[in-house]
C-alpha positions in Angstrom: 125.8 7.9 -156.7 122.9 7.1 -154.5 122.3 3.9 -156.4 125.8 2.6 -155.6 126.7 0.3 -152.7 130.4 0.6 -153.0 132.1 3.7 -151.6 134.9 3.5 -154.2 132.4 3.6 -157.0 130.7 6.7 -155.5 134.0 8.5 -155.1 134.8 7.6 -158.7 131.5 9.1 -160.0 132.0 12.2 -157.9 135.5 12.8 -159.2 134.3 12.2 -162.7 131.7 15.0 -162.4 134.1 17.6 -161.0 135.1 18.8 -164.6 131.4 19.5 -165.4 131.0 22.3 -162.9 133.8 24.5 -164.2 137.4 24.6 -165.2 138.4 22.2 -162.4 140.0 18.8 -162.2 139.7 16.1 -159.6 143.3 15.3 -158.7 143.0 12.9 -155.8 140.3 11.0 -153.8 140.5 9.4 -150.4 138.3 7.1 -148.4 138.4 6.5 -144.7 139.1 2.7 -144.3 139.5 1.4 -140.7 140.2 4.9 -139.4 142.9 5.5 -142.0 142.7 7.7 -145.1 143.4 5.5 -148.1 144.1 7.0 -151.5 142.1 5.8 -154.5 144.9 5.0 -156.8 142.9 4.7 -160.1 141.3 8.2 -159.6 144.2 10.2 -158.2 146.4 11.4 -161.1 147.8 14.4 -159.1 148.3 12.7 -155.8 151.7 12.5 -154.3 153.2 11.6 -150.9 153.3 15.4 -150.2 149.6 15.7 -151.1 148.8 12.7 -148.8 150.6 14.4 -145.9 148.8 17.7 -146.5 145.4 16.0 -146.5 146.1 14.1 -143.3 147.2 17.3 -141.6 143.8 18.9 -142.3 142.3 16.7 -139.6 138.8 16.4 -141.1 138.7 20.1 -142.2 138.5 21.6 -145.7 141.6 23.4 -146.7 144.1 24.4 -149.4 146.7 21.9 -150.7 149.6 22.5 -153.0 149.2 20.5 -156.2 151.9 20.1 -158.8 150.9 22.0 -162.1 147.8 23.7 -160.5 147.9 27.2 -159.1 144.9 26.5 -156.9 144.2 23.4 -155.0 141.6 22.6 -152.4 140.7 19.5 -150.3 137.0 19.0 -149.7 136.1 16.9 -146.6 133.5 14.3 -147.4 131.3 14.1 -144.3 128.2 11.9 -143.7 126.1 11.9 -140.6 128.8 14.0 -138.8 131.6 11.6 -139.6 134.5 11.9 -142.1 134.1 9.6 -145.1 137.0 10.8 -147.1 138.5 13.7 -149.1 138.0 15.0 -152.6 141.0 17.1 -153.9 140.3 19.6 -156.7 142.8 21.6 -158.7 142.2 24.6 -161.0 144.1 27.2 -163.0 142.5 29.9 -161.0 140.3 30.3 -158.0 136.7 29.0 -158.9 134.0 31.6 -159.1 131.3 31.8 -156.5 128.9 29.8 -158.7 131.5 27.2 -159.4 132.3 27.0 -155.7 128.6 26.5 -154.9 128.3 23.7 -157.5 131.5 22.0 -156.1 130.0 22.3 -152.6 126.8 20.7 -153.8 128.6 17.9 -155.5 130.7 17.3 -152.3 127.5 17.2 -150.2 125.8 14.8 -152.6 128.9 12.6 -152.6 129.1 12.7 -148.8 125.4 11.8 -148.5 125.9 8.9 -150.9 128.9 7.7 -149.1 127.1 7.9 -145.8 124.2 6.0 -147.2 126.5 3.3 -148.7 128.3 3.1 -145.3 125.0 2.7 -143.5 123.9 0.0 -145.9 127.2 -1.7 -145.5 126.9 -1.6 -141.7 123.3 -2.8 -142.1 124.5 -5.7 -144.1 127.3 -6.4 -141.7 124.8 -6.1 -138.8 122.5 -8.5 -140.6 125.3 -11.0 -141.1 126.3 -10.6 -137.5 122.8 -11.0 -136.3 122.4 -14.1 -138.4 125.7 -15.4 -137.0 124.6 -14.7 -133.4 121.2 -16.3 -134.1 122.9 -19.4 -135.4 125.4 -19.4 -132.5 122.5 -19.1 -130.0 120.7 -21.9 -131.7 123.9 -24.0 -131.5 124.3 -23.1 -127.9 120.7 -24.0 -127.2 121.3 -27.3 -128.9 124.5 -27.8 -126.9 122.8 -26.8 -123.7 120.0 -29.3 -124.5 122.5 -32.0 -125.1 124.5 -31.1 -122.0 121.3 -31.2 -119.9 120.5 -34.6 -121.5 124.0 -35.8 -120.8 123.8 -34.6 -117.2 120.5 -36.3 -116.7 122.0 -39.5 -118.0 125.1 -39.1 -115.8 122.8 -38.3 -112.9 120.9 -41.5 -113.6 124.2 -43.5 -113.7 125.3 -41.9 -110.4 121.9 -42.5 -108.7 121.8 -46.1 -109.8 125.3 -46.9 -108.6 124.8 -44.8 -105.4 121.7 -46.9 -104.8 123.8 -50.0 -105.1 126.2 -48.7 -102.5 123.5 -47.6 -100.2 121.8 -51.0 -100.3 125.1 -52.8 -100.0 124.5 -54.6 -103.3 128.2 -55.4 -103.6 129.8 -56.5 -106.8 126.6 -58.3 -108.0 124.6 -55.1 -107.6 127.2 -53.0 -109.5 127.2 -55.5 -112.4 123.4 -55.6 -112.5 123.1 -51.8 -112.4 125.7 -51.4 -115.2 123.8 -53.9 -117.3 120.5 -52.1 -116.8 122.1 -48.7 -117.7 123.9 -49.8 -120.8 122.0 -52.8 -122.1 125.3 -54.7 -122.5 126.3 -57.8 -120.4 128.4 -56.6 -117.5 131.3 -58.6 -116.1 133.3 -58.1 -112.9 136.6 -60.1 -112.4 139.4 -60.0 -109.9 142.8 -58.9 -111.1 143.7 -62.5 -111.9 140.7 -63.0 -114.3 138.5 -65.0 -111.9 134.8 -64.2 -112.4 133.2 -62.3 -109.5 129.9 -61.2 -111.0 128.0 -61.4 -114.3 124.8 -59.6 -115.3 123.1 -60.2 -118.6 123.0 -63.1 -121.0 125.9 -65.2 -122.4 127.9 -66.0 -119.3 130.3 -68.9 -120.3 130.3 -72.0 -118.2 132.9 -72.9 -117.2 134.4 -69.4 -117.1 137.7 -69.3 -119.0 140.9 -68.7 -117.0 143.3 -66.3 -118.8 147.0 -66.8 -119.3 148.7 -65.0 -116.3 151.4 -63.3 -118.3 149.0 -62.0 -120.9 146.6 -61.0 -118.2 149.2 -58.9 -116.5 150.2 -57.3 -119.8 146.6 -56.3 -120.4 146.2 -54.8 -117.0 149.4 -52.7 -117.5 148.1 -51.5 -120.9 144.8 -50.4 -119.5 146.5 -48.8 -116.5 148.7 -46.7 -118.8 145.8 -45.3 -120.7 143.8 -44.1 -117.7 140.5 -44.9 -119.6 138.5 -47.8 -120.7 140.2 -49.9 -123.3 138.7 -52.2 -125.9 140.1 -55.8 -125.9 138.6 -58.1 -128.4 134.8 -58.1 -127.8 135.0 -56.3 -124.4 135.4 -52.8 -123.2 137.5 -52.9 -120.0 138.0 -50.5 -117.1 140.1 -51.0 -113.9 139.1 -50.6 -110.3 142.4 -49.0 -109.4 142.4 -47.0 -106.2 145.8 -45.4 -105.4 147.4 -47.2 -108.4 146.7 -50.7 -107.2 144.5 -52.9 -109.4 141.9 -54.6 -107.2 139.5 -55.7 -109.9 138.2 -55.3 -113.5 134.8 -54.3 -114.8 133.9 -54.9 -118.4 131.1 -54.7 -120.9 130.6 -57.4 -123.6 130.2 -55.4 -126.8 131.1 -57.7 -129.8 129.7 -55.2 -132.3 131.6 -52.2 -131.0 128.5 -50.1 -130.6 129.3 -48.6 -127.2 129.0 -44.8 -127.2 130.4 -42.1 -124.9 127.5 -42.5 -122.5 128.3 -46.2 -122.2 131.9 -45.4 -121.6 130.9 -42.9 -118.9 128.8 -45.5 -117.2 131.6 -48.0 -117.3 134.1 -45.5 -115.9 131.7 -44.7 -113.1 131.1 -48.4 -112.4 134.8 -48.9 -112.2 135.0 -46.1 -109.6 132.2 -47.7 -107.6 133.8 -51.1 -107.8 137.1 -49.5 -106.5 135.3 -48.0 -103.5 133.5 -51.3 -102.9 136.7 -53.4 -103.1 138.7 -50.9 -101.0 136.0 -51.0 -98.3 135.9 -54.8 -98.4 139.7 -54.9 -98.1 139.7 -52.4 -95.2 137.1 -54.4 -93.4 139.1 -57.6 -94.0 142.2 -55.9 -92.6 140.4 -54.7 -89.5 138.9 -58.1 -89.0 142.3 -59.7 -89.5 143.9 -57.4 -86.9 141.1 -58.2 -84.4 141.5 -61.9 -85.1 145.3 -61.6 -84.7 144.9 -59.8 -81.4 142.5 -62.6 -80.2 145.0 -65.3 -81.3 147.9 -63.5 -79.6 145.9 -63.4 -76.4 144.9 -67.1 -76.7 148.5 -68.1 -77.2 149.6 -66.0 -74.2 146.7 -67.2 -72.1 143.4 -65.5 -71.4 140.2 -66.4 -69.5 137.7 -68.6 -71.3 134.7 -66.3 -71.0 136.4 -63.4 -72.7 137.9 -65.7 -75.4 134.4 -67.1 -76.2 132.9 -63.7 -76.4 135.6 -62.2 -78.6 135.7 -65.2 -80.9 132.0 -65.0 -81.4 132.4 -61.4 -82.4 134.8 -62.3 -85.2 132.6 -65.2 -86.4 134.6 -68.1 -84.9 133.3 -70.7 -82.5 135.9 -71.6 -79.9 133.7 -74.2 -78.3 134.8 -77.7 -79.0 138.3 -79.2 -79.7 141.0 -77.0 -81.2 144.6 -77.3 -82.0 147.4 -74.8 -82.5 149.3 -75.1 -85.8 152.7 -73.4 -86.4 153.8 -72.9 -90.1 157.3 -71.9 -91.3 158.4 -71.7 -95.0 161.9 -71.3 -96.2 162.6 -68.1 -98.2 159.1 -66.7 -97.1 158.9 -63.9 -94.6 155.9 -64.2 -92.3 154.4 -60.9 -93.6 150.8 -60.1 -94.4 150.9 -61.7 -97.8 152.1 -65.0 -96.4 149.6 -64.8 -93.6 146.8 -64.4 -96.2 148.3 -67.3 -98.2 148.2 -69.6 -95.2 144.7 -68.5 -94.4 143.5 -69.2 -98.0 145.2 -72.6 -97.9 143.6 -73.5 -94.6 140.2 -72.4 -96.0 140.7 -74.4 -99.2 141.0 -77.7 -97.2 138.1 -76.9 -94.9 139.9 -75.7 -91.9 138.1 -73.0 -89.9 140.9 -71.1 -88.2 142.1 -67.9 -86.6 145.5 -66.7 -87.9 148.4 -64.5 -86.5 152.1 -64.3 -87.0 154.9 -64.7 -84.4 158.4 -63.7 -85.5 159.1 -65.9 -88.5 156.1 -68.1 -88.0 152.5 -68.1 -89.0 150.3 -69.5 -86.2 146.7 -70.9 -86.6 144.2 -71.8 -84.0 142.1 -74.5 -85.9 139.0 -76.4 -85.0 139.7 -80.0 -84.4 143.0 -81.5 -85.5 144.3 -84.5 -87.5 142.1 -86.8 -85.6 138.9 -84.7 -85.5 139.5 -83.0 -88.9 141.3 -85.1 -91.5 141.5 -82.1 -93.9 144.2 -80.6 -91.6 146.6 -83.2 -93.0 146.2 -81.6 -96.5 147.3 -78.1 -95.3 150.9 -78.8 -96.3 150.0 -79.8 -99.8 147.6 -76.8 -100.2 150.2 -74.4 -98.9 152.8 -75.9 -101.2 150.6 -75.1 -104.2 149.8 -71.6 -102.9 153.5 -70.7 -102.1 154.9 -72.5 -105.2 157.4 -74.3 -103.1 157.5 -77.4 -100.9 160.3 -76.0 -98.7 158.2 -75.6 -95.5 157.4 -77.3 -92.2 154.2 -77.4 -90.2 153.9 -78.3 -86.5 150.6 -79.4 -85.0 150.0 -79.0 -81.2 147.9 -81.2 -79.0 144.2 -81.1 -78.5 142.7 -78.2 -76.6 139.4 -78.7 -74.7 139.1 -75.0 -73.7 140.8 -71.7 -74.6 142.9 -71.9 -71.5 144.7 -74.9 -73.1 145.9 -72.9 -76.0 149.4 -71.9 -74.6 150.2 -75.6 -74.0 149.1 -76.6 -77.5 151.2 -73.7 -78.9 154.3 -74.9 -77.1 153.6 -78.4 -78.4 153.2 -77.1 -82.0 156.6 -75.4 -81.6 158.1 -78.6 -80.4 156.6 -80.6 -83.2 157.9 -77.9 -85.7 161.4 -78.0 -84.2 161.5 -81.8 -84.4 160.4 -81.6 -88.1 163.0 -79.0 -88.9 165.8 -81.0 -87.3 164.8 -84.3 -88.8 166.3 -85.8 -92.0 163.1 -84.9 -93.8 162.9 -81.2 -92.9 159.8 -80.4 -95.0 156.3 -81.7 -94.2 153.9 -81.9 -91.3 154.6 -83.2 -87.8 152.0 -83.6 -85.1 152.9 -83.5 -81.4 150.6 -86.5 -80.8 152.8 -88.6 -83.1 156.2 -87.6 -81.6 156.3 -90.4 -79.0 159.8 -90.3 -77.6 160.6 -87.1 -79.4 158.2 -85.2 -77.1 161.4 -84.9 -74.9 162.9 -82.7 -77.6 161.5 -79.2 -78.0 162.3 -75.5 -78.0 163.7 -75.6 -74.4 165.6 -78.8 -74.8 169.4 -78.5 -74.6 170.3 -80.1 -78.0 173.9 -80.2 -77.2 173.2 -82.6 -74.3 171.0 -84.7 -76.6 173.7 -84.8 -79.3 176.3 -85.7 -76.7 174.1 -88.6 -75.5 173.7 -89.9 -79.1 177.4 -89.6 -79.8 178.3 -91.3 -76.6 176.5 -94.4 -77.7 176.9 -94.2 -81.5 180.1 -92.1 -81.9 182.4 -95.0 -82.8 179.9 -96.4 -85.3 179.3 -93.0 -86.9 183.0 -92.4 -87.3 183.4 -95.9 -88.9 180.5 -95.3 -91.3 182.0 -91.9 -92.3 185.5 -93.4 -92.8 184.5 -96.6 -94.6 181.2 -95.5 -96.2 179.3 -98.2 -94.5 175.8 -98.2 -92.9 176.2 -99.8 -89.5 174.2 -97.1 -87.7 171.3 -97.5 -90.2 171.5 -101.3 -89.8 171.4 -101.0 -86.0 168.4 -98.6 -86.1 166.5 -100.8 -88.5 167.3 -103.8 -86.3 165.7 -102.1 -83.3 162.7 -100.9 -85.3 162.1 -104.4 -86.4 162.1 -105.6 -82.8 165.3 -107.6 -83.2 163.8 -109.8 -85.9 166.5 -110.9 -88.3 164.3 -111.8 -91.2 162.3 -108.5 -91.0 165.5 -106.4 -90.6 167.2 -108.1 -93.6 164.1 -107.6 -95.7 163.9 -103.9 -94.7 167.5 -103.3 -95.6 167.3 -105.5 -98.7 170.3 -107.5 -97.6 171.0 -111.3 -97.0 170.4 -112.7 -93.5 174.1 -113.6 -93.2 175.1 -110.1 -94.2 173.0 -108.8 -91.4 174.6 -111.2 -88.9 178.0 -110.0 -90.0 177.1 -106.3 -89.6 175.7 -106.9 -86.1 178.9 -108.6 -85.2 180.9 -105.7 -86.5 178.7 -103.3 -84.5 179.4 -105.3 -81.3 183.2 -105.2 -82.0 183.4 -101.6 -83.0 181.1 -100.2 -80.3 182.2 -102.6 -77.6 178.5 -103.0 -76.6 176.7 -106.2 -75.7 173.4 -106.0 -77.7 172.0 -108.7 -75.3 172.3 -106.3 -72.3 168.9 -104.7 -71.6 170.3 -101.3 -70.6 172.6 -101.2 -73.6 169.8 -102.1 -76.0 167.6 -99.3 -74.5 170.3 -96.6 -74.7 171.3 -97.7 -78.2 167.7 -97.7 -79.3 167.1 -94.2 -77.9 170.4 -93.0 -79.6 169.3 -94.4 -83.0 165.9 -92.7 -82.6 167.7 -89.4 -81.9 169.9 -90.0 -84.9 166.9 -90.6 -87.1 165.4 -87.3 -86.0 168.5 -85.1 -85.8 170.8 -86.4 -88.6 171.9 -83.6 -90.8 174.2 -80.5 -90.9 175.0 -79.2 -87.4 173.6 -82.3 -85.6 175.0 -85.6 -84.4 177.2 -86.2 -87.4 178.8 -82.8 -87.4 
């Protein structure tokens, strides 16, 4: 029994030897398994449910049991090292003698000792297995700890490198360079539209390709949905996306797809740094824009020159030298911050140094020079047309300012030029106050009803005739005056024969009842046709 490692085998050997110590029979054997007595089915010929119950009721003590077919029955508790290991149930025709009882007791003790030894060896084996498991687990944990420490060191290196860029105000170029050094891959920073902002490493394409706007937007939405870097072709892309708004893109050029989790971490951290950088830059731009707007508002309302010079210098604009005020209005575009920025970008793109603000439905600029001093100003309308995607806008340019105190006057002149442009037949384009000539009399404070009444007084009958007969007598009269009364030049401008012109002028005399040879009449008719040229359209003279 002591050579066996299995408790069931020890119990089997003990039960097999019961018959050798006297007229006895081993009727049942039990082992304690997981704190429950479990019957050995193969070696328990006399065991029944009643016997099982009797054995359990003994509660680790020896005691009698009733066995079917045996007058005497006894359950021997198998104890090893003070603990119950099981039971051995013996039946006999009569009570065993003292010697037989002694031998049974010795057999039970030997079996108990063997069971205790087997249990100890089993526990030792289990302890050995557990110890090996714990040793392997500790080794794995040490390896994981080493890896974690290494990862943390790498992450700290990434953090320190990008924090150093922020501390040194390295900007977007610094972030791209740091990411390139950390990962070894070429690093790219773009704005949300795909324009290159910074490149670190080799292989920068020249010229830099411009992506398709629709596909670009689809890509940004896909990356934003995943909340993690996304591989797109040969690049690994992450978004600088504070508060859900995409401000920029940072990417690594990885054509072989070898970027690991450390590279992804560095890219993600660089995207966070870029988001902070761009947010900071935007906040500064918004503060500067507000300061500039406050300055422009004060200039338009009137302020002292010394204060204006000092404040303009603080925002990086030189108010010394000639300036003009420019008023911009675009149909179907509210003068909100986005349109203000669009106007400022357009002005910058044509070389205009300007301060910008908004007034009601207008965007107002204070620009250096003017059409005479700065020819690029004339391109503002074309640039803004491209920026806004529409030509449905008007620009009024005020007169020249020699000092900040002249700004209110130039502003009113810009409004007057804008109003004239909006009420003219060609409502879209640029009008300068210096080019208004007679039309300087018209402006925001002009009573247009009186002006219209004056034009109708002198042209009303001709306008009515033209409307009824679909003729062009007013246009003929206007062109006649513009050509200085020259028949040949007027006929050529109108693309008609000289005799036709003579006939039209005669009809004009008859219908209007006006003598074109009279100096006063000619002056009044000329002014009326000028007003008609400016104000013709819905709601004006012809209404």
